[in-house]
C-alpha positions as CSV (number, residue, x, y, z in Angstrom):
1,M,0.0,0.0,0.0
2,K,1.4,3.4,-1.0
3,T,1.9,6.1,1.7
4,Q,0.6,9.4,0.6
5,N,2.8,12.4,1.4
6,N,0.6,15.4,2.3
7,Y,2.1,18.8,1.2
8,N,1.1,21.3,3.8
9,P,2.9,24.6,3.1
10,D,2.8,27.6,5.4
11,V,0.2,29.9,3.8
12,L,2.3,33.0,4.6
13,S,5.0,31.6,2.3
14,C,2.6,31.5,-0.6
15,L,1.3,35.1,-0.5
16,A,1.8,37.3,-3.6
17,N,3.4,40.6,-2.7
18,L,1.3,43.7,-2.6
19,S,4.0,45.4,-4.8
20,S,7.8,45.8,-5.0
21,D,7.3,48.7,-2.5
22,E,5.3,46.7,0.1
23,V,6.8,43.2,0.3
24,F,5.6,40.4,2.4
25,T,8.2,38.8,4.7
26,P,8.6,35.0,4.2
27,P,8.4,33.0,7.5
28,K,11.9,31.7,6.9
29,L,13.3,35.2,6.8
30,A,11.2,36.4,9.7
31,N,12.8,33.6,11.9
32,E,16.3,34.4,10.6
33,V,15.7,38.0,11.8
34,L,14.3,37.0,15.1
35,D,17.3,34.8,15.8
36,L,19.3,38.0,16.3
37,L,17.5,38.8,19.5
38,P,18.9,37.5,22.8
39,K,17.6,34.0,23.8
40,E,16.5,35.1,27.2
41,I,14.0,37.5,25.8
42,W,11.7,34.6,24.9
43,E,11.6,33.6,28.6
44,D,10.5,37.0,29.9
45,K,6.8,37.4,30.4
46,N,7.1,41.2,30.6
47,T,8.9,41.7,27.2
48,T,6.7,43.7,24.8
49,F,6.9,43.5,21.0
50,L,5.6,45.9,18.3
51,D,5.4,45.5,14.5
52,P,4.4,49.0,13.4
53,V,4.1,48.0,9.7
54,S,2.3,44.7,9.9
55,K,1.3,43.1,6.6
56,S,0.8,39.4,6.9
57,G,1.4,39.2,10.6
58,V,4.3,36.8,10.2
59,F,6.5,38.6,12.8
60,L,3.7,38.6,15.3
61,R,2.9,35.0,14.7
62,E,6.5,33.8,15.0
63,I,7.1,35.8,18.1
64,A,4.0,34.2,19.7
65,K,5.3,30.7,18.8
66,R,8.6,31.4,20.5
67,L,7.0,32.9,23.6
68,L,4.6,29.9,23.9
69,V,7.7,27.7,24.3
70,G,9.8,30.1,26.4
71,L,7.1,30.9,29.0
72,E,5.9,27.3,29.4
73,D,7.5,26.9,32.9
74,Q,6.3,30.3,34.1
75,I,2.7,29.9,32.8
76,P,2.1,26.1,32.6
77,D,-1.6,26.4,31.5
78,K,-1.5,26.8,27.7
79,Q,-4.7,28.9,27.4
80,K,-3.6,31.3,30.1
81,R,-0.2,31.5,28.4
82,I,-1.8,32.3,25.1
83,D,-4.1,34.9,26.7
84,H,-1.2,36.6,28.5
85,I,1.0,36.7,25.4
86,F,-1.7,38.2,23.2
87,D,-3.0,40.6,25.7
88,R,0.2,41.9,27.3
89,Q,3.1,41.2,25.0
90,I,2.3,41.4,21.3
91,F,1.2,44.5,19.4
92,G,0.9,45.6,15.8
93,I,-0.2,48.3,13.4
94,G,-1.5,47.3,10.0
95,I,-0.3,49.3,7.0
96,T,-3.8,49.0,5.4
97,E,-7.2,47.8,6.6
98,L,-6.6,44.6,4.6
99,T,-3.2,43.8,6.1
100,A,-4.6,44.5,9.6
101,L,-7.3,41.8,9.0
102,L,-4.7,39.4,7.6
103,S,-2.4,40.0,10.5
104,R,-5.2,39.3,13.0
105,R,-6.1,36.1,11.1
106,S,-2.4,35.0,11.3
107,L,-2.1,35.7,15.0
108,Y,-5.5,35.2,16.6
109,C,-6.8,32.8,13.9
110,S,-9.7,35.2,13.5
111,K,-10.0,38.6,11.8
112,N,-12.2,39.7,14.7
113,P,-11.1,38.5,18.2
114,N,-13.9,40.4,20.0
115,R,-15.0,38.3,22.9
116,T,-18.5,39.8,22.8
117,E,-19.1,38.1,19.4
118,K,-19.5,34.4,18.9
119,L,-15.8,33.3,18.8
120,K,-15.9,30.5,16.3
121,Y,-12.2,30.6,15.4
122,S,-10.3,32.9,17.7
123,V,-7.8,31.2,20.0
124,T,-8.3,33.9,22.7
125,D,-11.2,35.7,24.2
126,V,-9.3,38.4,26.2
127,F,-10.3,41.3,23.9
128,N,-13.5,43.4,24.1
129,N,-12.9,45.1,20.7
130,E,-12.7,44.0,17.1
131,Q,-9.0,44.9,16.6
132,G,-7.4,43.1,19.5
133,N,-3.9,44.5,19.8
134,I,-3.4,44.9,16.0
135,F,-4.6,48.3,15.2
136,F,-5.6,50.2,12.0
137,D,-7.1,53.6,11.9
138,K,-7.4,55.3,8.5
139,T,-4.9,58.1,8.3
140,N,-4.9,61.2,6.1
141,H,-1.9,63.0,4.7
142,T,-1.3,66.6,5.9
143,W,-0.9,68.6,2.7
144,Q,1.4,71.6,2.7
145,N,2.6,73.2,-0.6
146,G,1.7,70.1,-2.5
147,R,3.5,67.7,-0.2
148,C,2.6,65.8,3.0
149,S,4.5,67.4,5.9
150,F,5.0,64.0,7.5
151,C,6.1,61.7,4.7
152,G,6.7,64.0,1.7
153,A,4.0,62.3,-0.5
154,S,3.0,64.2,-3.6
155,Q,-0.5,65.7,-3.3
156,S,-1.2,65.1,-7.0
157,E,-0.4,61.4,-6.6
158,Y,-2.0,60.5,-3.3
159,E,-5.0,62.9,-2.7
160,R,-7.5,60.2,-3.9
161,E,-11.2,59.6,-3.8
162,E,-12.8,57.9,-0.8
163,G,-12.2,54.1,-1.0
164,F,-8.8,54.3,-2.8
165,E,-5.6,53.5,-0.9
166,T,-3.7,56.7,-0.1
167,H,-0.7,55.1,1.5
168,A,-0.7,57.4,4.5
169,Y,0.9,55.1,7.1
170,Q,-0.1,55.7,10.8
171,F,3.3,55.1,12.3
172,I,5.0,58.0,10.5
173,H,2.0,60.4,10.6
174,N,1.8,60.9,14.3
175,K,-1.5,59.0,14.5
176,L,-0.6,56.2,17.0
177,N,-3.3,54.5,18.9
178,D,-3.4,55.7,22.6
179,K,-2.5,52.3,23.9
180,I,0.6,52.1,21.7
181,K,1.5,55.7,22.2
182,N,1.7,55.3,26.0
183,M,3.7,52.1,26.0
184,K,7.5,51.4,26.2
185,F,8.4,48.5,23.9
186,D,11.3,46.2,24.4
187,V,11.4,45.2,20.7
188,I,10.2,47.0,17.6
189,I,10.5,44.9,14.5
190,G,9.2,45.2,10.9
191,N,9.6,45.4,7.2
192,P,8.3,48.8,6.3
193,P,7.0,50.1,2.9
194,Y,10.0,51.1,0.8
195,Q,9.0,54.0,-1.4
196,L,6.2,56.2,-2.7
197,S,5.6,57.0,-6.4
198,D,6.4,60.6,-7.2
199,Q,5.8,63.0,-10.1
200,G,8.1,62.5,-13.0
201,D,9.5,64.8,-15.6
202,S,7.2,66.6,-18.0
203,K,7.4,68.1,-21.4
204,E,4.7,70.7,-22.3
205,G,2.6,69.5,-19.4
206,V,2.7,65.8,-20.4
207,R,4.1,63.4,-17.8
208,Q,7.1,61.5,-19.2
209,R,8.2,59.1,-16.5
210,G,7.5,58.4,-12.9
211,G,9.9,58.6,-10.0
212,A,10.1,57.0,-6.6
213,M,10.8,58.6,-3.2
214,P,12.2,56.4,-0.4
215,I,10.2,56.4,2.9
216,Y,11.6,53.4,4.7
217,H,14.1,55.5,6.6
218,L,11.2,57.5,8.2
219,F,9.9,54.3,9.9
220,V,13.4,53.6,11.2
221,Q,13.8,57.1,12.6
222,Q,10.3,57.1,14.1
223,A,11.0,53.7,15.8
224,K,14.3,55.0,17.3
225,K,12.4,57.9,18.8
226,M,10.4,55.4,20.8
227,Q,13.6,54.1,22.4
228,P,13.0,50.4,22.4
229,R,15.7,48.1,23.8
230,F,16.0,46.5,20.4
231,L,15.1,47.6,16.9
232,I,15.1,45.4,13.8
233,M,14.1,46.6,10.3
234,I,14.3,45.1,6.9
235,T,15.0,47.8,4.2
236,P,16.5,48.2,0.8
237,S,20.3,48.5,0.8
238,R,20.3,51.7,-1.3
239,W,21.1,53.8,1.8
240,F,24.6,52.3,1.9
241,S,25.9,54.7,-0.7
242,G,23.1,56.5,-2.5
243,G,19.4,57.1,-2.8
244,R,17.3,60.2,-3.1
245,G,17.0,62.2,0.2
246,L,19.0,59.6,2.2
247,D,22.3,61.5,2.8
248,L,21.5,62.5,6.4
249,Y,20.0,59.1,7.2
250,R,23.1,57.3,5.9
251,Q,25.3,59.6,8.0
252,E,23.2,58.9,11.0
253,M,23.2,55.2,10.5
254,L,26.9,54.8,9.8
255,Q,27.9,56.8,12.9
256,D,25.5,54.9,15.2
257,G,27.5,52.4,17.2
258,R,24.3,50.8,18.5
259,I,23.9,48.8,15.3
260,S,25.5,45.4,16.3
261,H,24.5,43.3,13.3
262,L,23.9,44.0,9.6
263,T,22.9,41.3,7.2
264,D,23.0,42.2,3.5
265,Y,21.5,40.4,0.5
266,P,22.9,42.1,-2.7
267,V,20.5,39.9,-4.7
268,S,17.1,40.7,-3.3
269,A,15.5,37.5,-4.8
270,E,17.6,35.5,-2.3
271,C,15.8,37.2,0.5
272,F,12.4,37.8,-1.2
273,P,11.9,35.1,-3.8
274,G,10.5,36.5,-7.1
275,V,11.1,40.1,-6.1
276,E,13.7,42.3,-7.6
277,I,14.7,45.4,-5.5
278,K,17.5,47.3,-7.2
279,G,20.6,47.4,-4.9
280,G,19.4,44.4,-2.8
281,V,18.0,44.4,0.7
282,S,19.4,44.2,4.2
283,Y,18.3,44.1,7.9
284,F,20.0,45.4,11.0
285,L,19.8,44.9,14.8
286,W,20.0,48.1,16.8
287,G,20.5,47.9,20.6
288,R,19.7,50.9,22.7
289,D,22.3,50.0,25.4
290,R,25.3,49.0,23.4
291,T,28.0,50.6,21.3
292,G,30.9,49.3,19.2
293,D,31.7,47.7,15.9
294,C,29.2,45.9,13.8
295,E,29.1,42.3,12.6
296,V,28.6,42.6,8.8
297,K,27.2,39.5,7.1
298,T,26.9,39.4,3.3
299,V,24.9,36.6,1.7
300,R,25.4,35.8,-2.0
301,G,24.0,32.3,-2.8
302,N,26.3,29.8,-0.9
303,N,28.9,32.5,-0.4
304,V,28.5,33.9,3.1
305,S,31.1,36.5,4.3
306,I,31.2,37.7,8.0
307,S,33.4,40.5,9.4
308,T,33.3,42.6,12.5
309,R,34.2,46.2,11.6
310,P,33.1,49.8,11.8
311,L,30.2,50.7,9.5
312,L,32.1,53.8,8.4
313,E,35.7,52.9,7.2
314,E,38.4,55.6,7.5
315,G,38.6,57.5,4.2
316,S,35.1,56.6,3.2
317,D,31.8,58.6,3.4
318,I,29.6,55.5,2.6
319,F,29.2,51.9,3.8
320,V,31.7,49.7,1.9
321,R,29.4,46.8,1.1
322,F,31.6,43.7,0.6
323,N,33.9,42.6,3.4
324,E,36.4,41.3,0.8
325,S,36.7,44.8,-0.8
326,I,37.9,46.6,2.4
327,E,41.6,45.8,2.0
328,I,41.4,46.5,-1.8
329,L,40.0,49.9,-1.2
330,K,42.6,50.7,1.5
331,K,45.4,49.9,-0.9
332,V,43.9,52.3,-3.4
333,L,43.2,55.1,-1.0
334,L,46.7,54.7,0.5
335,K,48.2,56.3,-2.6
336,K,46.2,59.5,-2.0
337,E,45.6,60.1,-5.8
338,K,43.1,62.5,-7.1
339,S,39.6,61.2,-7.8
340,F,38.5,60.3,-11.3
341,S,35.2,61.9,-10.3
342,D,36.9,65.3,-10.9
343,F,36.8,64.5,-14.6
344,V,33.1,63.5,-14.6
345,S,30.4,66.0,-15.4
346,N,27.2,66.7,-13.4
347,Q,23.9,65.6,-14.8
348,K,22.7,67.6,-17.8
349,P,26.3,68.4,-19.0
350,F,25.0,70.6,-21.7
351,G,21.8,71.7,-20.0
352,L,19.6,69.4,-22.2
353,R,17.0,67.1,-20.7
354,T,16.5,63.5,-21.6
355,F,13.4,64.2,-23.7
356,F,15.3,66.7,-25.9
357,E,15.3,65.2,-29.4
358,G,17.1,67.8,-31.5
359,E,16.7,68.2,-35.3
360,K,17.0,65.5,-38.0
361,R,18.9,67.8,-40.4
362,R,22.2,69.5,-39.8
363,T,22.5,73.2,-40.4
364,E,25.5,75.6,-40.5
365,D,25.3,76.5,-36.8
366,S,24.4,73.0,-35.4
367,F,26.3,70.2,-33.7
368,K,25.8,66.4,-33.4
369,I,23.9,65.4,-30.3
370,Y,23.7,62.0,-28.7
371,T,20.2,61.3,-27.3
372,N,18.4,58.3,-25.9
373,K,16.9,57.9,-29.4
374,G,20.1,58.0,-31.3
375,E,22.1,60.8,-33.0
376,N,20.5,64.1,-34.1
377,F,21.6,67.7,-34.3
378,V,21.2,70.7,-32.0
379,K,21.8,74.4,-32.6
380,S,24.4,76.2,-30.4
381,K,21.7,78.6,-29.0
382,D,20.0,75.6,-27.4
383,I,23.1,74.6,-25.5
384,T,22.9,76.3,-22.1
385,Q,25.9,74.8,-20.3
386,N,29.6,74.0,-21.2
387,L,29.4,75.2,-24.7
388,G,33.2,75.2,-24.7
389,W,33.3,71.4,-24.4
390,V,31.5,70.9,-27.7
391,N,34.7,71.3,-29.8
392,K,36.9,69.3,-27.4
393,H,37.7,65.6,-27.3
394,K,35.7,63.8,-24.6
395,V,34.2,60.5,-23.4
396,Y,30.5,59.7,-23.1
397,V,29.0,57.1,-20.8
398,S,25.3,56.6,-20.1
399,M,24.0,58.0,-16.7
400,A,21.9,54.8,-16.1
401,Y,22.7,51.2,-16.6
402,G,20.6,48.4,-15.3
403,A,23.0,45.5,-14.9
404,G,20.6,43.2,-13.2
405,E,21.3,41.5,-9.8
406,D,23.4,38.5,-10.8
407,F,27.2,38.5,-10.4
408,P,29.4,39.0,-12.2
409,H,28.0,42.0,-14.0
410,Q,29.1,45.0,-16.0
411,I,28.3,47.8,-13.6
412,I,28.4,50.7,-16.2
413,N,27.5,50.9,-19.9
414,K,30.2,50.9,-22.5
415,P,32.0,54.3,-22.7
416,F,32.7,55.7,-26.1
417,Y,34.8,58.5,-27.6
418,G,33.1,61.9,-28.1
419,E,34.5,63.7,-31.1
420,P,34.8,67.5,-31.4
421,G,31.6,69.0,-32.6
422,S,29.4,66.8,-30.5
423,C,27.3,67.1,-27.3
424,C,24.7,65.0,-25.5
425,T,21.5,65.1,-23.5
426,E,21.4,64.2,-19.8
427,T,21.1,60.5,-20.9
428,Y,24.9,60.7,-20.8
429,L,27.6,62.0,-18.6
430,V,30.7,63.6,-20.0
431,I,34.3,62.6,-19.0
432,G,36.8,65.2,-19.8
433,P,37.3,67.3,-21.9
434,F,40.7,66.4,-23.3
435,D,43.2,68.0,-25.7
436,S,43.6,64.9,-27.9
437,K,41.8,61.8,-29.1
438,K,44.6,59.6,-27.8
439,L,44.0,60.9,-24.2
440,A,40.3,60.2,-24.5
441,E,40.8,56.7,-25.9
442,S,43.2,56.0,-23.0
443,V,40.4,57.0,-20.6
444,V,38.1,54.6,-22.4
445,S,40.6,51.8,-21.9
446,Y,40.7,52.5,-18.2
447,M,37.0,52.6,-17.8
448,K,36.7,49.2,-19.5
449,T,38.9,47.5,-16.9
450,K,37.4,45.4,-14.2
451,F,39.5,47.3,-11.6
452,F,37.8,50.6,-12.6
453,R,34.3,49.1,-12.6
454,F,34.8,47.3,-9.3
455,L,35.6,50.6,-7.5
456,V,32.5,52.1,-9.2
457,M,30.4,49.1,-7.9
458,L,31.3,49.9,-4.3
459,R,29.2,53.1,-4.6
460,K,26.6,52.1,-7.2
461,N,23.6,50.4,-5.6
462,T,21.0,51.3,-8.3
463,Q,21.0,51.7,-12.0
464,H,21.8,55.4,-11.8
465,A,25.5,56.3,-12.1
466,S,26.0,59.9,-11.2
467,K,29.3,61.7,-10.7
468,A,29.5,60.5,-7.1
469,V,29.8,56.8,-8.0
470,Y,33.3,57.5,-9.4
471,T,34.7,58.9,-6.2
472,F,36.7,55.9,-5.2
473,V,38.3,55.5,-8.7
474,P,41.8,57.0,-8.7
475,M,43.1,59.2,-11.5
476,Q,45.8,57.7,-13.8
477,D,48.4,58.9,-16.3
478,F,46.4,58.9,-19.5
479,S,49.4,59.2,-21.8
480,E,49.2,55.4,-21.9
481,A,46.4,52.8,-22.2
482,W,45.5,50.8,-19.1
483,T,44.8,47.1,-18.5
484,D,43.8,45.2,-15.4
485,E,47.2,43.5,-15.2
486,K,48.9,46.9,-15.0
487,L,46.5,48.1,-12.4
488,Y,46.7,45.0,-10.2
489,K,50.4,45.3,-10.2
490,K,50.4,49.1,-9.5
491,Y,48.2,48.7,-6.4
492,K,49.9,45.4,-5.3
493,L,46.7,43.4,-5.1
494,A,47.0,39.9,-3.6
495,K,45.9,36.8,-5.6
496,E,42.7,36.4,-3.6
497,E,41.8,40.1,-4.0
498,I,42.2,39.8,-7.8
499,E,40.1,36.7,-7.8
500,F,37.3,38.5,-5.9
501,I,37.3,41.4,-8.4
502,E,37.2,38.9,-11.3
503,S,34.3,37.1,-9.6
504,M,32.3,40.3,-9.3
505,I,32.9,42.0,-12.7
506,R,32.4,40.6,-16.1
507,P,34.5,41.6,-19.1
508,M,33.4,44.5,-21.2
509,N,33.6,43.2,-24.8
């Protein structure tokens, strides 16, 4: 007789994500994160937990499971133990009405744990309200000059009709439930929303493209204000080196010695299966009562690297992502050479926006222009910046390059020689200008090396590659062409350091 194997998956592992901005946390990841907390916390019946951005309720559920085991000796009666945990220890705030219902279903086994109703499914009857300890109250943005004064949301995007989701999150809009507002929490833990859509560029009043404004840092900052003993948040890793509006947040995080653990997934799909978040995702453990270096753990497939080090290395203004890259960067910075970024233009090198198309026909007073739709012509009167560069030798490289998440990858698009009599829209950056074609071509040879692109990678966590991502790249003598072999020798890189670079960066054919 055949034995039938019953497949009984955890339903919270099977949920489709709300969007790439609001991502459900898989149970496996939730437990990986909870493992960072001290073991004795699960044996303390007075410890309080808050998930201020609850979606599926997975953190609340897994916390409850651990407390049920840890408090068994102190509260032997199982029902009394359940009632105590749900009433006194575990709290949540849903990010929407739907996720609040889902979270209650995950934790209480009922979307309505009100003891005054007929409790057909709820595992506890301690509550005399429909929400239990998982709250959701509809919150409105506070508009001021077209923006929300709390989260910065665009009024034109999020001032919506009744019944439509406005993404005004309670936790960062000063709308906390009285019960939560007056509590001191030992642990605040969550996976907050990552960003909000924003208005894009426009041409003659027509919207051309959308943007995205990060908001996850607002949840971290709000949680810190509540001074929990421990804070754990899962966020995109873009704050490490870039990201719109994140400079002050990055500085605050990198100088905060209370962060004891940082686990980084450069490939987001390894953390959230089926989800691509440019720049990867990470989570950290912040402890109110500690200070010191941080244990940095990087996970790339089967390759796990762990190092205890400062989050802010000497000579750097960002978090240097890969542990293996620290010594390589130190060897480069030791020479104190000028930065290649001094050669790189700002955005809009000639003052021309991405949607500028130019003319199809050349006239006496026009120049060649490289656009995102190919080569056209532009009149000199339309060039509002750096007109003197037009007749110089230079190098062009696209401002954005989506390399995907898999390693090794290319990091930047292929640079190419910019002849005298040419310019570009903001689709490209300009490197130079130079007095000869030979110098420009030498720069191209340097930019194509793995060494060059590796140093760019340390600062490039999204597809955008502005002037700042070239900061770590040292200037060279461009009277000669450059190869990786020459550069490895110049900076005295060890065999394992070279192998790491080669494993991260693919050739540029």
